[in-house]
NUMI-355124 format. One record per residue (C-alpha): residue number from 1; x, y, z; chain. Coordinates in pm, 1 decimal, decimal comma. Layout:
BEGIN
<node pos="NUM" east="X" north="Y" up="Z" unit="A"/>
...
This chain:
BEGIN
<node pos="1" east="10663,1" north="569,2" up="5136,5" unit="A"/>
<node pos="2" east="10477,3" north="909,2" up="5243,2" unit="A"/>
<node pos="3" east="10208,2" north="1027,3" up="4971,4" unit="A"/>
<node pos="4" east="10343,8" north="1350,4" up="4776,2" unit="A"/>
<node pos="5" east="10002,1" north="1490,4" up="4845,0" unit="A"/>
<node pos="6" east="9685,5" north="1470,4" up="5018,9" unit="A"/>
<node pos="7" east="9363,7" north="1449,7" up="4866,2" unit="A"/>
<node pos="8" east="9017,0" north="1452,7" up="5012,2" unit="A"/>
<node pos="9" east="8759,7" north="1394,9" up="4708,2" unit="A"/>
<node pos="10" east="8564,5" north="1078,8" up="4754,0" unit="A"/>
<node pos="11" east="8629,0" north="779,1" up="4725,0" unit="A"/>
<node pos="12" east="8401,6" north="442,6" up="4753,2" unit="A"/>
<node pos="13" east="8320,0" north="328,7" up="5082,7" unit="A"/>
<node pos="14" east="8135,3" north="25,7" up="5201,3" unit="A"/>
<node pos="15" east="7817,3" north="68,5" up="5413,0" unit="A"/>
<node pos="16" east="7525,1" north="-124,5" up="5507,1" unit="A"/>
<node pos="17" east="7277,1" north="-129,7" up="5256,0" unit="A"/>
<node pos="18" east="6925,6" north="-51,4" up="5260,7" unit="A"/>
<node pos="19" east="6644,9" north="-252,2" up="5150,8" unit="A"/>
<node pos="20" east="6629,9" north="9,6" up="4838,6" unit="A"/>
<node pos="21" east="6981,9" north="-20,6" up="4801,1" unit="A"/>
<node pos="22" east="6927,1" north="-372,1" up="4725,2" unit="A"/>
<node pos="23" east="6685,2" north="-349,9" up="4483,4" unit="A"/>
<node pos="24" east="6890,8" north="-125,9" up="4295,3" unit="A"/>
<node pos="25" east="7226,4" north="-345,8" up="4314,0" unit="A"/>
<node pos="26" east="7041,5" north="-624,4" up="4193,7" unit="A"/>
<node pos="27" east="7000,7" north="-425,8" up="3811,5" unit="A"/>
<node pos="28" east="7325,2" north="-201,1" up="3805,5" unit="A"/>
<node pos="29" east="7669,8" north="-326,5" up="3718,7" unit="A"/>
<node pos="30" east="7908,8" north="-180,3" up="3995,8" unit="A"/>
<node pos="31" east="7801,7" north="-100,2" up="4340,7" unit="A"/>
<node pos="32" east="8025,4" north="224,6" up="4366,4" unit="A"/>
<node pos="33" east="7762,9" north="368,0" up="4090,8" unit="A"/>
<node pos="34" east="7465,0" north="352,1" up="4332,2" unit="A"/>
<node pos="35" east="7443,4" north="722,2" up="4352,5" unit="A"/>
<node pos="36" east="7322,8" north="736,1" up="3998,5" unit="A"/>
<node pos="37" east="7025,6" north="540,1" up="4077,3" unit="A"/>
<node pos="38" east="6921,4" north="832,9" up="4356,6" unit="A"/>
<node pos="39" east="7001,3" north="1103,3" up="4113,0" unit="A"/>
<node pos="40" east="6817,7" north="935,7" up="3851,1" unit="A"/>
<node pos="41" east="6486,9" north="930,5" up="4105,3" unit="A"/>
<node pos="42" east="6554,3" north="1271,4" up="4215,6" unit="A"/>
<node pos="43" east="6548,4" north="1425,3" up="3882,7" unit="A"/>
<node pos="44" east="6221,2" north="1196,4" up="3752,6" unit="A"/>
<node pos="45" east="6016,5" north="1320,2" up="4043,7" unit="A"/>
<node pos="46" east="6130,7" north="1661,0" up="4044,6" unit="A"/>
<node pos="47" east="6261,7" north="1825,1" up="3704,3" unit="A"/>
<node pos="48" east="6008,6" north="1576,6" up="3470,3" unit="A"/>
<node pos="49" east="5710,8" north="1681,2" up="3639,9" unit="A"/>
<node pos="50" east="5792,6" north="2041,2" up="3662,3" unit="A"/>
<node pos="51" east="5863,9" north="2026,9" up="3296,2" unit="A"/>
<node pos="52" east="5521,4" north="1853,2" up="3209,5" unit="A"/>
<node pos="53" east="5307,4" north="2066,9" up="3452,3" unit="A"/>
<node pos="54" east="5473,6" north="2390,3" up="3244,2" unit="A"/>
<node pos="55" east="5282,8" north="2275,0" up="2941,8" unit="A"/>
<node pos="56" east="4920,5" north="2301,9" up="3143,0" unit="A"/>
<node pos="57" east="4929,8" north="2589,4" up="3324,2" unit="A"/>
<node pos="58" east="4917,8" north="2961,5" up="3261,2" unit="A"/>
<node pos="59" east="4955,1" north="3337,9" up="3434,8" unit="A"/>
<node pos="60" east="5137,9" north="3336,2" up="3758,4" unit="A"/>
<node pos="61" east="5104,2" north="3009,0" up="3802,5" unit="A"/>
<node pos="62" east="5322,3" north="2913,1" up="3483,5" unit="A"/>
<node pos="63" east="5586,2" north="3177,1" up="3555,5" unit="A"/>
<node pos="64" east="5630,3" north="3004,2" up="3942,3" unit="A"/>
<node pos="65" east="5670,7" north="2678,9" up="3776,0" unit="A"/>
<node pos="66" east="5894,7" north="2801,2" up="3479,0" unit="A"/>
<node pos="67" east="6090,5" north="2958,9" up="3815,0" unit="A"/>
<node pos="68" east="6093,5" north="2606,0" up="3985,5" unit="A"/>
<node pos="69" east="6205,4" north="2406,3" up="3661,4" unit="A"/>
<node pos="70" east="6488,5" north="2633,8" up="3590,4" unit="A"/>
<node pos="71" east="6612,4" north="2628,8" up="3963,8" unit="A"/>
<node pos="72" east="6617,6" north="2227,5" up="3955,6" unit="A"/>
<node pos="73" east="6755,5" north="2242,4" up="3639,6" unit="A"/>
<node pos="74" east="7010,3" north="2432,9" up="3730,8" unit="A"/>
<node pos="75" east="7071,0" north="2242,0" up="4053,4" unit="A"/>
<node pos="76" east="7135,8" north="1865,6" up="3893,8" unit="A"/>
<node pos="77" east="7261,8" north="1992,5" up="3567,3" unit="A"/>
<node pos="78" east="7632,1" north="1924,0" up="3727,5" unit="A"/>
<node pos="79" east="7596,6" north="1594,8" up="3871,7" unit="A"/>
<node pos="80" east="7368,1" north="1489,2" up="3586,1" unit="A"/>
<node pos="81" east="7624,9" north="1594,9" up="3287,3" unit="A"/>
<node pos="82" east="7908,8" north="1371,8" up="3489,9" unit="A"/>
<node pos="83" east="7652,1" north="1106,1" up="3541,0" unit="A"/>
<node pos="84" east="7582,3" north="1081,5" up="3179,1" unit="A"/>
<node pos="85" east="7952,7" north="1091,5" up="3131,4" unit="A"/>
<node pos="86" east="8068,6" north="808,5" up="3372,0" unit="A"/>
<node pos="87" east="7747,5" north="591,8" up="3205,9" unit="A"/>
<node pos="88" east="7905,1" north="689,3" up="2854,1" unit="A"/>
<node pos="89" east="8242,8" north="526,1" up="2956,4" unit="A"/>
<node pos="90" east="8093,1" north="261,9" up="3193,8" unit="A"/>
<node pos="91" east="7780,2" north="102,2" up="3144,8" unit="A"/>
<node pos="92" east="7522,0" north="146,0" up="3426,9" unit="A"/>
<node pos="93" east="7294,1" north="-192,9" up="3434,8" unit="A"/>
<node pos="94" east="7405,9" north="-544,8" up="3405,3" unit="A"/>
<node pos="95" east="7433,7" north="-706,5" up="3058,9" unit="A"/>
<node pos="96" east="7080,7" north="-867,9" up="3096,0" unit="A"/>
<node pos="97" east="6900,9" north="-563,7" up="3177,4" unit="A"/>
<node pos="98" east="7138,8" north="-343,0" up="2925,5" unit="A"/>
<node pos="99" east="6779,3" north="-165,0" up="2763,5" unit="A"/>
<node pos="100" east="6805,7" north="51,1" up="3090,2" unit="A"/>
<node pos="101" east="7104,1" north="201,4" up="2939,4" unit="A"/>
<node pos="102" east="6871,4" north="366,9" up="2689,8" unit="A"/>
<node pos="103" east="6695,1" north="537,4" up="2969,6" unit="A"/>
<node pos="104" east="6939,4" north="831,7" up="3069,7" unit="A"/>
<node pos="105" east="7024,6" north="927,8" up="2708,7" unit="A"/>
<node pos="106" east="6640,2" north="868,1" up="2615,0" unit="A"/>
<node pos="107" east="6438,5" north="952,8" up="2902,0" unit="A"/>
<node pos="108" east="6619,5" north="1236,5" up="3077,9" unit="A"/>
<node pos="109" east="6864,0" north="1400,0" up="2867,2" unit="A"/>
<node pos="110" east="6612,6" north="1605,2" up="2676,5" unit="A"/>
<node pos="111" east="6497,2" north="1719,2" up="2978,2" unit="A"/>
<node pos="112" east="6801,4" north="1836,1" up="3099,5" unit="A"/>
<node pos="113" east="6947,2" north="2010,0" up="2821,1" unit="A"/>
<node pos="114" east="7084,5" north="1743,4" up="2625,3" unit="A"/>
<node pos="115" east="6994,7" north="1591,0" up="2257,8" unit="A"/>
<node pos="116" east="7001,8" north="1180,8" up="2325,3" unit="A"/>
<node pos="117" east="7305,6" north="1043,9" up="2200,3" unit="A"/>
<node pos="118" east="7468,4" north="1301,2" up="2060,4" unit="A"/>
<node pos="119" east="7700,2" north="1366,3" up="2401,1" unit="A"/>
<node pos="120" east="7793,9" north="1014,3" up="2377,6" unit="A"/>
<node pos="121" east="7902,2" north="1054,1" up="2016,3" unit="A"/>
<node pos="122" east="8121,1" north="1387,8" up="2074,1" unit="A"/>
<node pos="123" east="8269,2" north="1239,9" up="2390,1" unit="A"/>
<node pos="124" east="8339,3" north="861,5" up="2345,5" unit="A"/>
<node pos="125" east="8366,7" north="844,0" up="1954,3" unit="A"/>
<node pos="126" east="8566,8" north="1184,1" up="1836,8" unit="A"/>
<node pos="127" east="8714,7" north="1400,6" up="2175,8" unit="A"/>
<node pos="128" east="8857,5" north="1092,1" up="2325,0" unit="A"/>
<node pos="129" east="8982,1" north="909,3" up="1990,3" unit="A"/>
<node pos="130" east="9129,4" north="1281,0" up="1883,9" unit="A"/>
<node pos="131" east="9268,4" north="1416,3" up="2248,2" unit="A"/>
<node pos="132" east="9223,4" north="1787,1" up="2160,5" unit="A"/>
<node pos="133" east="9431,2" north="1772,4" up="1867,4" unit="A"/>
<node pos="134" east="9345,4" north="1886,5" up="1507,9" unit="A"/>
<node pos="135" east="9081,0" north="1618,4" up="1409,7" unit="A"/>
<node pos="136" east="8867,3" north="1706,4" up="1731,9" unit="A"/>
<node pos="137" east="8596,1" north="1929,6" up="1685,8" unit="A"/>
<node pos="138" east="8650,2" north="2069,5" up="2014,3" unit="A"/>
<node pos="139" east="8995,6" north="2091,2" up="2002,2" unit="A"/>
<node pos="140" east="9128,1" north="2434,9" up="2166,6" unit="A"/>
<node pos="141" east="9408,6" north="2446,2" up="2029,6" unit="A"/>
<node pos="142" east="9352,8" north="2692,9" up="1728,6" unit="A"/>
<node pos="143" east="9191,6" north="2962,8" up="1969,9" unit="A"/>
<node pos="144" east="9412,4" north="3216,4" up="2249,3" unit="A"/>
<node pos="145" east="9281,0" north="3071,1" up="2549,1" unit="A"/>
<node pos="146" east="9281,4" north="3390,7" up="2783,3" unit="A"/>
<node pos="147" east="9057,7" north="3528,1" up="2520,9" unit="A"/>
<node pos="148" east="8672,1" north="3606,6" up="2564,9" unit="A"/>
<node pos="149" east="8651,2" north="3675,0" up="2214,4" unit="A"/>
<node pos="150" east="8797,9" north="3350,4" up="2085,2" unit="A"/>
<node pos="151" east="8596,3" north="3161,9" up="2357,9" unit="A"/>
<node pos="152" east="8267,1" north="3286,5" up="2218,9" unit="A"/>
<node pos="153" east="8385,4" north="3206,7" up="1856,3" unit="A"/>
<node pos="154" east="8471,5" north="2856,7" up="2006,4" unit="A"/>
<node pos="155" east="8106,0" north="2806,1" up="2145,5" unit="A"/>
<node pos="156" east="7930,2" north="2972,4" up="1850,9" unit="A"/>
<node pos="157" east="8119,4" north="2730,0" up="1651,5" unit="A"/>
<node pos="158" east="8002,5" north="2445,3" up="1849,9" unit="A"/>
<node pos="159" east="7624,4" north="2534,4" up="1898,0" unit="A"/>
<node pos="160" east="7549,0" north="2655,5" up="1538,9" unit="A"/>
<node pos="161" east="7805,5" north="2382,2" up="1385,9" unit="A"/>
<node pos="162" east="7895,2" north="2133,4" up="1607,2" unit="A"/>
<node pos="163" east="7612,2" north="1851,1" up="1473,3" unit="A"/>
<node pos="164" east="7735,8" north="1919,0" up="1135,7" unit="A"/>
<node pos="165" east="8122,6" north="1897,6" up="1189,5" unit="A"/>
<node pos="166" east="8065,5" north="1565,8" up="1395,5" unit="A"/>
<node pos="167" east="7921,2" north="1387,7" up="1146,3" unit="A"/>
<node pos="168" east="8170,7" north="1511,2" up="881,4" unit="A"/>
<node pos="169" east="8413,2" north="1401,6" up="1129,6" unit="A"/>
<node pos="170" east="8256,5" north="1053,0" up="1140,4" unit="A"/>
<node pos="171" east="8241,9" north="1011,3" up="776,1" unit="A"/>
<node pos="172" east="8589,6" north="1108,9" up="764,2" unit="A"/>
<node pos="173" east="8690,5" north="812,2" up="1020,4" unit="A"/>
<node pos="174" east="8490,3" north="582,2" up="828,9" unit="A"/>
<node pos="175" east="8247,9" north="523,6" up="1164,9" unit="A"/>
<node pos="176" east="7918,6" north="512,4" up="1034,1" unit="A"/>
<node pos="177" east="7738,9" north="383,4" up="1394,0" unit="A"/>
<node pos="178" east="7811,5" north="701,9" up="1552,7" unit="A"/>
<node pos="179" east="7682,0" north="914,0" up="1231,6" unit="A"/>
<node pos="180" east="7349,5" north="749,1" up="1298,2" unit="A"/>
<node pos="181" east="7335,7" north="772,6" up="1680,0" unit="A"/>
<node pos="182" east="7462,6" north="1176,3" up="1645,2" unit="A"/>
<node pos="183" east="7216,2" north="1235,9" up="1364,4" unit="A"/>
<node pos="184" east="6901,9" north="1019,8" up="1521,2" unit="A"/>
<node pos="185" east="6974,1" north="1196,2" up="1884,7" unit="A"/>
<node pos="186" east="6979,4" north="1532,6" up="1746,2" unit="A"/>
<node pos="187" east="6679,4" north="1521,3" up="1457,4" unit="A"/>
<node pos="188" east="6475,1" north="1359,0" up="1728,7" unit="A"/>
<node pos="189" east="6527,8" north="1633,7" up="2002,1" unit="A"/>
<node pos="190" east="6451,8" north="1945,1" up="1763,8" unit="A"/>
<node pos="191" east="6159,2" north="1764,6" up="1598,4" unit="A"/>
<node pos="192" east="5951,9" north="1686,0" up="1929,7" unit="A"/>
<node pos="193" east="6064,1" north="2046,4" up="2034,9" unit="A"/>
<node pos="194" east="5943,2" north="2209,2" up="1707,0" unit="A"/>
<node pos="195" east="5597,3" north="1993,5" up="1734,5" unit="A"/>
<node pos="196" east="5559,6" north="2120,8" up="2092,7" unit="A"/>
<node pos="197" east="5671,0" north="2470,0" up="2023,7" unit="A"/>
<node pos="198" east="5346,9" north="2470,9" up="1785,4" unit="A"/>
<node pos="199" east="5110,4" north="2447,6" up="2090,3" unit="A"/>
<node pos="200" east="5324,3" north="2612,7" up="2313,1" unit="A"/>
<node pos="201" east="5643,3" north="2819,6" up="2244,2" unit="A"/>
<node pos="202" east="5705,1" north="2935,0" up="2582,3" unit="A"/>
<node pos="203" east="5725,1" north="2635,3" up="2770,1" unit="A"/>
<node pos="204" east="5892,3" north="2485,0" up="2480,0" unit="A"/>
<node pos="205" east="6209,4" north="2784,5" up="2535,2" unit="A"/>
<node pos="206" east="6186,8" north="2711,2" up="2871,4" unit="A"/>
<node pos="207" east="6211,5" north="2322,9" up="2912,3" unit="A"/>
<node pos="208" east="6431,3" north="2245,7" up="2590,4" unit="A"/>
<node pos="209" east="6576,3" north="2560,4" up="2403,5" unit="A"/>
<node pos="210" east="6718,4" north="2761,4" up="2686,0" unit="A"/>
<node pos="211" east="6891,8" north="2452,4" up="2886,4" unit="A"/>
<node pos="212" east="7005,5" north="2321,8" up="2555,2" unit="A"/>
<node pos="213" east="7194,6" north="2676,2" up="2496,4" unit="A"/>
<node pos="214" east="7312,7" north="2697,5" up="2839,9" unit="A"/>
<node pos="215" east="7438,5" north="2297,8" up="2900,2" unit="A"/>
<node pos="216" east="7634,5" north="2377,7" up="2549,6" unit="A"/>
<node pos="217" east="7781,3" north="2662,7" up="2702,5" unit="A"/>
<node pos="218" east="7872,2" north="2504,2" up="3054,4" unit="A"/>
<node pos="219" east="8042,2" north="2213,8" up="2855,5" unit="A"/>
<node pos="220" east="8225,6" north="2403,5" up="2621,2" unit="A"/>
<node pos="221" east="8360,4" north="2655,4" up="2908,3" unit="A"/>
<node pos="222" east="8445,1" north="2311,0" up="3096,5" unit="A"/>
<node pos="223" east="8624,5" north="2152,4" up="2832,8" unit="A"/>
<node pos="224" east="8793,0" north="2487,6" up="2742,8" unit="A"/>
<node pos="225" east="8937,5" north="2486,6" up="3121,9" unit="A"/>
<node pos="226" east="9016,9" north="2147,8" up="3091,9" unit="A"/>
<node pos="227" east="9251,1" north="2170,1" up="2771,1" unit="A"/>
<node pos="228" east="9360,1" north="2570,5" up="2799,7" unit="A"/>
<node pos="229" east="9704,3" north="2513,1" up="2913,6" unit="A"/>
<node pos="230" east="9879,8" north="2281,2" up="2597,3" unit="A"/>
<node pos="231" east="10241,5" north="2258,3" up="2580,7" unit="A"/>
<node pos="232" east="10302,1" north="2364,8" up="2245,3" unit="A"/>
<node pos="233" east="10597,0" north="2120,6" up="2229,1" unit="A"/>
<node pos="234" east="10400,9" north="1820,4" up="2354,2" unit="A"/>
<node pos="235" east="10040,4" north="1876,9" up="2262,3" unit="A"/>
<node pos="236" east="9934,0" north="1561,0" up="2276,8" unit="A"/>
<node pos="237" east="10069,9" north="1429,7" up="2565,7" unit="A"/>
<node pos="238" east="9782,6" north="1406,7" up="2832,9" unit="A"/>
<node pos="239" east="10006,3" north="1551,0" up="3107,4" unit="A"/>
<node pos="240" east="10105,1" north="1852,1" up="2948,4" unit="A"/>
<node pos="241" east="9731,2" north="1915,2" up="2738,9" unit="A"/>
<node pos="242" east="9473,3" north="1867,2" up="3024,6" unit="A"/>
<node pos="243" east="9445,6" north="1932,7" up="3377,4" unit="A"/>
<node pos="244" east="9336,4" north="1843,2" up="3730,4" unit="A"/>
<node pos="245" east="9170,6" north="1970,8" up="3980,9" unit="A"/>
<node pos="246" east="9166,1" north="1817,7" up="4351,2" unit="A"/>
<node pos="247" east="9047,7" north="1926,3" up="4730,1" unit="A"/>
<node pos="248" east="8732,6" north="2099,0" up="4553,8" unit="A"/>
<node pos="249" east="8350,2" north="2074,7" up="4637,6" unit="A"/>
<node pos="250" east="8320,2" north="2041,5" up="4259,1" unit="A"/>
<node pos="251" east="8445,1" north="1682,2" up="4283,5" unit="A"/>
<node pos="252" east="8204,3" north="1583,7" up="4551,9" unit="A"/>
<node pos="253" east="7910,3" north="1690,5" up="4377,2" unit="A"/>
<node pos="254" east="8052,1" north="1562,3" up="4028,9" unit="A"/>
<node pos="255" east="8192,2" north="1242,5" up="4071,1" unit="A"/>
<node pos="256" east="8563,4" north="1338,6" up="4079,9" unit="A"/>
<node pos="257" east="8537,8" north="1472,6" up="3739,2" unit="A"/>
<node pos="258" east="8828,2" north="1721,4" up="3837,2" unit="A"/>
<node pos="259" east="9046,9" north="1439,8" up="3757,2" unit="A"/>
<node pos="260" east="9100,1" north="1498,4" up="3373,0" unit="A"/>
<node pos="261" east="9468,7" north="1416,2" up="3303,1" unit="A"/>
<node pos="262" east="9411,7" north="1070,2" up="3474,8" unit="A"/>
<node pos="263" east="9053,4" north="1037,7" up="3300,0" unit="A"/>
<node pos="264" east="9220,2" north="1075,5" up="2993,2" unit="A"/>
<node pos="265" east="9532,0" north="825,9" up="3057,8" unit="A"/>
<node pos="266" east="9278,8" north="590,4" up="3197,3" unit="A"/>
<node pos="267" east="8918,5" north="650,4" up="3035,7" unit="A"/>
<node pos="268" east="8760,4" north="388,5" up="3193,4" unit="A"/>
<node pos="269" east="8916,1" north="389,7" up="3529,1" unit="A"/>
<node pos="270" east="8603,7" north="412,8" up="3796,0" unit="A"/>
<node pos="271" east="8560,1" north="801,2" up="3933,0" unit="A"/>
<node pos="272" east="8594,9" north="620,5" up="4281,1" unit="A"/>
<node pos="273" east="8915,3" north="520,8" up="4197,7" unit="A"/>
<node pos="274" east="9065,5" north="854,3" up="4064,1" unit="A"/>
<node pos="275" east="9211,6" north="1004,8" up="4378,4" unit="A"/>
<node pos="276" east="9395,0" north="730,8" up="4480,5" unit="A"/>
<node pos="277" east="9521,6" north="670,9" up="4125,9" unit="A"/>
<node pos="278" east="9624,2" north="1046,8" up="4122,0" unit="A"/>
<node pos="279" east="9834,3" north="1017,2" up="4481,4" unit="A"/>
<node pos="280" east="9972,6" north="703,6" up="4361,1" unit="A"/>
<node pos="281" east="10134,2" north="841,3" up="3996,0" unit="A"/>
<node pos="282" east="10186,0" north="1233,3" up="4175,1" unit="A"/>
<node pos="283" east="10575,9" north="1152,7" up="4058,3" unit="A"/>
<node pos="284" east="10507,4" north="1160,4" up="3715,4" unit="A"/>
<node pos="285" east="10250,4" north="1461,6" up="3726,8" unit="A"/>
<node pos="286" east="10597,8" north="1608,9" up="3881,0" unit="A"/>
<node pos="287" east="10810,4" north="1475,1" up="3641,8" unit="A"/>
<node pos="288" east="10571,7" north="1593,6" up="3341,9" unit="A"/>
<node pos="289" east="10504,0" north="1925,5" up="3491,2" unit="A"/>
<node pos="290" east="10107,8" north="1869,6" up="3502,5" unit="A"/>
<node pos="291" east="9934,5" north="2174,3" up="3606,4" unit="A"/>
<node pos="292" east="9704,6" north="2045,7" up="3892,2" unit="A"/>
<node pos="293" east="9499,1" north="2271,4" up="4050,4" unit="A"/>
<node pos="294" east="9370,4" north="2303,0" up="4423,5" unit="A"/>
<node pos="295" east="9043,7" north="2415,1" up="4532,5" unit="A"/>
<node pos="296" east="8943,5" north="2528,3" up="4229,9" unit="A"/>
<node pos="297" east="8698,8" north="2388,7" up="3931,8" unit="A"/>
<node pos="298" east="8689,9" north="2430,3" up="3576,3" unit="A"/>
<node pos="299" east="8413,8" north="2710,1" up="3557,1" unit="A"/>
<node pos="300" east="8639,2" north="2920,9" up="3805,3" unit="A"/>
<node pos="301" east="8973,1" north="2834,0" up="3612,5" unit="A"/>
<node pos="302" east="8759,9" north="2950,3" up="3316,7" unit="A"/>
<node pos="303" east="8639,0" north="3255,9" up="3486,1" unit="A"/>
<node pos="304" east="9021,1" north="3317,8" up="3537,0" unit="A"/>
<node pos="305" east="9134,2" north="3266,6" up="3224,6" unit="A"/>
<node pos="306" east="8843,5" north="3544,1" up="3074,5" unit="A"/>
<node pos="307" east="8992,3" north="3796,9" up="3324,5" unit="A"/>
<node pos="308" east="9377,4" north="3711,5" up="3289,2" unit="A"/>
<node pos="309" east="9398,3" north="3636,1" up="3649,4" unit="A"/>
<node pos="310" east="9748,4" north="3471,2" up="3617,6" unit="A"/>
<node pos="311" east="9858,6" north="3548,3" up="3921,1" unit="A"/>
<node pos="312" east="9545,2" north="3357,4" up="4122,2" unit="A"/>
<node pos="313" east="9574,1" north="3079,3" up="3866,2" unit="A"/>
<node pos="314" east="9942,5" north="3036,9" up="3966,9" unit="A"/>
<node pos="315" east="9877,8" north="3033,5" up="4329,3" unit="A"/>
<node pos="316" east="9619,8" north="2720,7" up="4303,5" unit="A"/>
<node pos="317" east="9844,4" north="2519,5" up="4124,4" unit="A"/>
<node pos="318" east="9995,4" north="2229,7" up="4341,8" unit="A"/>
<node pos="319" east="10365,2" north="2251,4" up="4310,8" unit="A"/>
<node pos="320" east="10397,7" north="1913,0" up="4335,7" unit="A"/>
<node pos="321" east="10779,5" north="1773,1" up="4457,2" unit="A"/>
<node pos="322" east="10901,4" north="2137,0" up="4411,1" unit="A"/>
<node pos="323" east="10821,1" north="2092,5" up="4008,4" unit="A"/>
<node pos="324" east="10843,8" north="2455,7" up="3970,9" unit="A"/>
<node pos="325" east="11097,3" north="2701,1" up="4113,5" unit="A"/>
<node pos="326" east="10895,4" north="2993,8" up="4194,5" unit="A"/>
<node pos="327" east="10534,5" north="3145,5" up="4131,9" unit="A"/>
<node pos="328" east="10676,9" north="3356,3" up="3864,4" unit="A"/>
<node pos="329" east="10788,8" north="2994,3" up="3681,5" unit="A"/>
<node pos="330" east="10427,3" north="2881,3" up="3686,3" unit="A"/>
<node pos="331" east="10300,0" north="3205,2" up="3582,2" unit="A"/>
<node pos="332" east="10532,6" north="3214,6" up="3259,5" unit="A"/>
<node pos="333" east="10422,7" north="2845,1" up="3218,1" unit="A"/>
<node pos="334" east="10095,7" north="2932,6" up="3245,0" unit="A"/>
<node pos="335" east="10081,4" north="3223,3" up="2963,4" unit="A"/>
<node pos="336" east="10324,2" north="2974,4" up="2747,0" unit="A"/>
<node pos="337" east="10044,8" north="2707,6" up="2730,4" unit="A"/>
<node pos="338" east="9716,7" north="2951,9" up="2658,0" unit="A"/>
<node pos="339" east="9875,8" north="3069,1" up="2349,6" unit="A"/>
<node pos="340" east="9702,5" north="2942,0" up="2013,6" unit="A"/>
<node pos="341" east="9898,7" north="2727,2" up="1768,0" unit="A"/>
């Protein structure tokens, strides 16, 4: 039977491995995650040296290294966050080398705007467990999701009170192991930052504090778009409280992160399998009138929402199997699903 939709996002392709590939494959669980090994190397030999050098130089050189560091951060930020996301769901190293799974959250995260283990605690321990509903501290439901004012309330609430709300939630759900993870990671990050700030506050600001604020903004604007369109009659239905973005450069750079509906339906589905899973189940997406966007990513969608560009949003919706009668109907669905409740 002919597929309802054509997808060009990346899938796994077998290839002839180099000697370095084979070296990494001895240690990692899944050959499809080999790109993560090379991303780790790139960050280790670019971002981290630039961060360290920044604490030992002054004057014009300091400004040059600071600019280089921030450029490298921005360049690797998206792929890194999605590598962290994928390795939070499916561990990277083989069981006999499981200590290596601590390197990404504790060795790399502090240099990439993340406090160790807090992302894992929030995303695995709360977000997927609560599915954007009332007990999810990152829930979008109480906010008008095409309002910049409401988004900033959402962001500042997460930035300043997120760790406290997260610990409160884990105590409420009786998950002490997540309390420990979240608190140890967050406290360790800020203690180290405070000590370094005593010696060099400017470098600490550039390396640790500014990236933390930026990453949390990007993560919350991304999560806002992922869960901006919620059907008030079925807010817990994954087809109707999330979106999917296909055929976009973001998926090629960030390991198919656009397939958010499929990810919530099957959180441990490997990122290389998501395009085929979507195509296979496209009829279900149509039956549930799921919002699938083509050629745009979450941050583009977030920007369109902030400017109330309903026409632009509607033009990017894929009308699978004619599930919507017209563009006007799509716009009405969008307007309905961004209302707070």
